[in-house]
C-alpha positions, 0 to 999 in steps of 0.5 A: 393910484394911477388912471388904470389902477382906478380902473381896475379898483372900480372892475374889481368892486363891481363899480364900473364893468371895465372888463366887459369888452376886451380882445376875446376873439379867437384867432382860430375857431376853425378846427377846434374840437367844439366845431367838429360834427364829423363822425370820426372826430377829425376836427382838422379836416372837418372845418378847415381854413379854406372852408371857414370864410364861408361856413358859419361857426357854432360855438365861437368866432375868430378874426384878426385883432378881434375884440368883442363883449364877454359873451361874444355876442357883438364882435369886432375885427379887421379884414384886409385885401392886398389886390393880389391874394385870391381870397380876403384876409379874414383870419390868419393862416396856418397848417393843421397837424397833418400839414405841418412836419411838426404839427400845426403851425400859424404861418403869419407874423403879428405881434401884441406889443401893448396892453392893459389889464382892463383893455383901456388900451391895447396895440398889435402889428400884423405884417401883411405882404404885398405880394400874393400869400403863398397859401398853397406853397406853405402847404406843399413844402411843409408837407414835403419835409420830414420831422428831421427838417426844419419847418418852412416858414413865411420868411423862407418864402422871400415874400418880405423881400425890399420890405414889400409889406404893410405894417398894420398897426391896430389899437383900441382905446376905451373912451368909457366902459362902453365906448370903444375907439379902434384907430388902424394905422396902415404903413407902407414899408415898401419902395413904391406906392401900394394899395390896400383895401381895409375892411373894419368889420362888425357882426353878430355871433349866431347865438339864437338871439337874432342880432341885427345890424341896420344902417342909420344915417353915418352909423350902423345900429347893432340891435340885440336882445341881450346886449342892447343897442350899439352904434358902429361908426367908421370915420369917413364916407366909406361904402359899408357893406352887409351880408349874413353871418351864416353858411355860404353868405359870411364870405360875401365881402371877399366875393364882392371885393375880389371877384365883383359879385356885387349881388353877393352882399345884401340888397338892403342896408341890414344884415348880422355882418357888416363892413366898411370898405376903406380902399387907399393908396399908401405912399412909398414908406407912408402911412394912412389911418382908419378910425372906428367907433363903437358906442352905447349911443348914437354918433353926435357930430363931435364924434367925427373929428379925428383930432379928438379921437386920436387925443383919447387914444394917445391919452390911453397909451400914456396912461398905459405907460404909467401903469407899467412904470408903477408895475415894475420894480425900479432896478428893472432895466429898460430892456427888461421892461420892454420884454415884461411889458410885451409878455404881459401884453401877449397874455392880455391879448390871449384871453378869449371866449370859450363856449362849449357846452358838452351836453348840447354838443353831444345831443347835436351829435346824436348821442346821449348824454348820459351813455356816450362811449366812444365819442370825444369828451363823452363823460364830460356832459356836465361841462358847460363853458361860456367864459373868458379864459386865458389861452395857451396860444390863440391860434395853435391852442385856442382852448384852455389847458388845466396846468397852462392856466395855472401858470397863467394865473401866476403871471396874471397875479403880477398885473391883475389879481382879481382876474388871476384868482377868478381863473383858478376858480373856473376850473375848479367850479361845478361847471368845469370840475367833474363830479369825482373831482378831476380837472379838465385837461383840455378840449381834446381830451377832457379826461386826460391828466395834467400835473396838479399844480392848482394848489401851488398857483392858488397859494401863490396868488393868495401871497401876491394879494396879501403882500400887495394889499396887505389882507389876502382873500380868505374867503377865496382861499377857503373856497378854492381849498374844499375844490382841491380837496376834491380833486386830491382825493381823486388823484389818491384813488385814481393814480395810485395803482397800489396804494403805496403812495407812489403815483402814476398819472400818464403823460402829465403834460410832458408829452413824449419825455419818456421812452413810452407813451405814458398814456397808453398801456405799457408794451411790456404790460404792468405799469409806470410809477412816475417820479414826476407824478409822486413829485407833483403829489408831494408838491400838492400835499405841501401846498395844501399844508400851507393853505390849511394853516392859513386858513386856520388863523380864522378857524382852528378846524384846518389844523387837522387838514393840515395835519392830514396833508402833512402825513400824507406828504410823508408817506409819499416821501417814503415811497419816492425812495423807490425811484431814487438811484444811488449810484447815479444820484437821480431820479428815474421812473420805475417800470413795474412788470407783470411778474412783480419784478421792477426796473428803473428807466435810467433817462436823465430828464425833467421827470427826475429834476421835478422832485426839486420842486417839492420843497416848500418853506413855512411861514414862521409866524404861521407855525408859531400860531399853532405850536400843536401842529409841530408837536403832532407831526413829531409824534407822528414821526415818532410812532412810524419808524419806516416813514421817511421825510426830509426837512431842514428847519421850516423846510419840507422836502423829498431829499436831504442835503446830500441828494440835493447836491448830487441832483444839482450837480447834474442840473447846473452841468452845461453838458447836461441840463444847464442850457445858456437859456434855461434848464433843458428838458433832457440831459444833453448826455443822451446825445452821445448815450441814447437810452434804449429799450427792447420789447421783443423786436421793438426797440424804444428810444430816447435821445437828445433833440434840443429842437423839435423831436423826431417822434410823433409819439404824442402828436405832432408837437411833442417836443420834450426831449431837450427843449427848455420850457418856461413852467418847469424852469418857474417851479425849479426857480420857486424850489430854489428859493425855498431851499435857499431859505431853508439852507441859507448862505452856508449852502453852496454849489458849483454853478456851472458844474465844474466851473470852480464858481460856487454859488448860494442857492439864491444865486443859482435861482437868479442865474436860471432867471437871468438865462431865461430873460436872456432869451428875449434881450437883444445881445451886443450884435442887437440879435435876440437869441429867440429868433435864432439868428433870422436877420430880418429880426434886426431891421428897423421895423422888426427889432422891437417886436418879440415872440413869446414862443412855446419852447426854445432850442436847447443850445441856441434858444431859438423859439419853437413851436406855437409862436405866440404861447405867451401863456406860460412863456409870459411868466418872463414877465415875472422873472426880471421884476422878481430879482430887481433889487432883491437880495438874499438877505431880504429873503432870509429875513422875511422869506418868500414874502420879500419877493412880493413886498417890494 
C-alpha cells in the first residue's frame, strides 16, 4: 500500500479526515442563480464580474487556485497584479451568456496538472500576461461576432507574443490533515525582467459565525466558532493587509496596491480578509517562490525554513507519482498515462463547495416557500445543499448537473471509490431528491429533466468496488436501490403520457439535438415520443434488474423486484418498436399529432443511437443462484404474445442481431457518425441533406454542424448537432462490450463501414476508445487534435498542458465549449486504462468483471 492509498484508507474508515481541506472554491460564484436577487431572475447581469470584486457573496466564494475546508468557512486563494491591469486579478475573467457569440466562456488559460484524491498534493498552472489584460476588448470583439463565426479568444489578441507572460505554478501539499503548505512559483517566460505582485489571500466566508483574522507575530490568527483557531503564515517579511469581506470593502487590496489608497484597508491588524503583498522583479526566464502555511498550531521557528518546507512539498509530489504508477495498468503507455493523470487532476480540482438553501433563498426574495409560482426553483423549497460536489466545470458550470454527476462518479470510481459512492448518494438523499421522486437537474431549473443514468452509474461503481476490494458494499447498494425505485416511479408516472411504456422527458440533456425544442410544447400541438427517453428507461430497467439480483444474494425479497423491472423492460421493448424505421434501419422520435396521427422525424442523431445503450449482460453466477427468475421470465413471455423482447443468452437488448447490424452500419460510417475522434452527435449525412419540417409559415431545420451550432434553441451553449461528446460515447463503448459478451467472436461488422475491415464488437469498442483518446495525444508533429492546430500549444511551456473541453469538433477534434469540463470528459482517464492489456478472451471468459479485476 502506497502513502496515498493509506491516506484514502484512513479517510474512508474515519480514522483521519484527510478530505476536510481541499480545492473547494469555485472559479466563479458571480453570475450564479444562488447569488441572483434580481426581480426578473437575470443572474448574469445581477452580479457581474465587474461587480464581484466589491460585492460580497451570499452562498459561496470564488478565487484563483482556491482552497478551503469542506464547509467553505476559511478560504485560501491567490491574487495577482502585473503592474498594468486596471484591477487586481482575484478571479478568472470570462463572458456572460449574452456577451459571448456562443454563450458564456472563460477567457483565461489555466491548467490543472496534478492532484491526489485526498488533496495531499495538488498542482495547477495559470498563464498571466505581462501586458494589460484586454477585458473590454474581449467583450467588444465577441459581441460583434455572429453565431456563424468563431469565438474571439485571449490568444487571438496577441497578448502572449514574445512569451511576455508569467507561468504561475500553485502547489498545495499537506504536512498533515490540518497543516496545508502552498508553494507559489512564478516563472517569467519573457525576454526581459518583469515585476509581479503576488498576494496570497486568506478570508472567512460570511457564514454568520463571525470569523476574524488577527495579526499575531509573524502569523495571522484565524478565529472561528465552528472551525477553531488556525494560523496562516506567508514566509518572509511581507506586508500583510486586512479588510472586511463585505460589500464595498472586499476590493480594498486592489485600491491600496493599484491606486495608492492607503486608507482603503483596515487601520488595525484585524479583519475578515487578509493578504500578504509580495512584490518581486523576476529576471528574464527566471523564477521566484512564495511559501504559505496554514496550520492548527502557531508557527514554530523551524516552520520558516524554506528547505524543510520544500522537502515536504517534494515528498508529496513523489507520493503522487507512486500513487498513479500503481493505479494505471502496466500496459498503458507514457503518453496515455499523462492524459489520464491530468484528466483525473482536473476532476479532483473541480470538487466544489455548493451551498444553496432554497427555502431561505425564497424567503430572501420575499416569497412564501410553500407557494412560490413564477420564480425559479419555487417548487424545490426542500432542497438544502451544503456539500462538496464534483462540478462539470468550475467556471462555466459551477453547479451540479444530475446526469453529469453520474458520469463523474464512474470516473472517480477509478481513483476514489468512497467519494464516487457519496456523490451518487447525494442527489438521492432527502435533502435533494424531490418528495415526488424527481432528481434535481441543475440550479438554473431543478425541475428540468436529465437522463436517468444514476442506476447505471451505481451498479458500475458497485462492480468496481467488488473487483478492487473483493467485497461490494451491499448496504450502500440497497440504500441507493430504494431511492432509485422512487425516481423510477416518478418517470413512469410523469413521462409516459399515454401509459404505453413509451417515454418523453424533454430535452434530456441533449439540448438542441432535435428539430424542435423538446422541452417546450410542440408547435404542432400533441407531443413527442422520444427514442432516447424510451432507451434511457429501458436501460434503467436493466440496471435495476442487475441491482435487485445482486441484493437478492442476501435477501430473496428482491427477486420479486427483479421480476417487476424485467417485465417493465419487456413492455418498453415492445413500445419502442413504434420508433423503429424498417426502411432506414434506424430509430427516430415519433411526433404524435392532436388528431391522433403520428409521424416519425427522420433525423439521424444520437437520439437514434441511444437504444444501443440498452444492452446488458447478466452475471451467470447471479442467474444460477436464482433459477426461478428465469422460469418466471419465460412464463411471463409465454403469457403475453404481444410482448417483444430481444436477447441472446444472458443478453437483454432493445434490438435483435439484424437491427444491430443495420444501426452499426450507420454508426461506423465515417460519412455519417464515425469521426476520427469518436461518435458524432449528429450524422454527417445531414450536411448535404438537412432535415426540414414546416409548420405553417415556419420552417424548422436540422443540419450537420461539427462545431458550435448556429441556433440558440436551448441557450447559448446548445451544441448537439455534430460534435463529439464523451458521455454518450462512453455508453456506446459499454454497450458494445456487453454485446460482444452476448454475441461473441462470430459476430463481426465492417469498421469503418465500407472499409472491408471486419471487427468483433470488442474490437469496435476499442477502436472508438482509441479515437477518443487520440484527441489528447500528440501526433507525429507534436500537435494534440484537441487544440485545433493552435501553434502555441506546441511550444516548450505549453505542449505538456492539456485542456479537457466540453465537446469536440466532429471533423478535426478541436476542443469546444467549456474549456475545463473535465467532469464527463474526464472519462478519458478510464478508456485507455480500460483496454490496456485487456483481450476479448478475458471479457468473454469473465464478463464485465474482467475489465475491473486487472
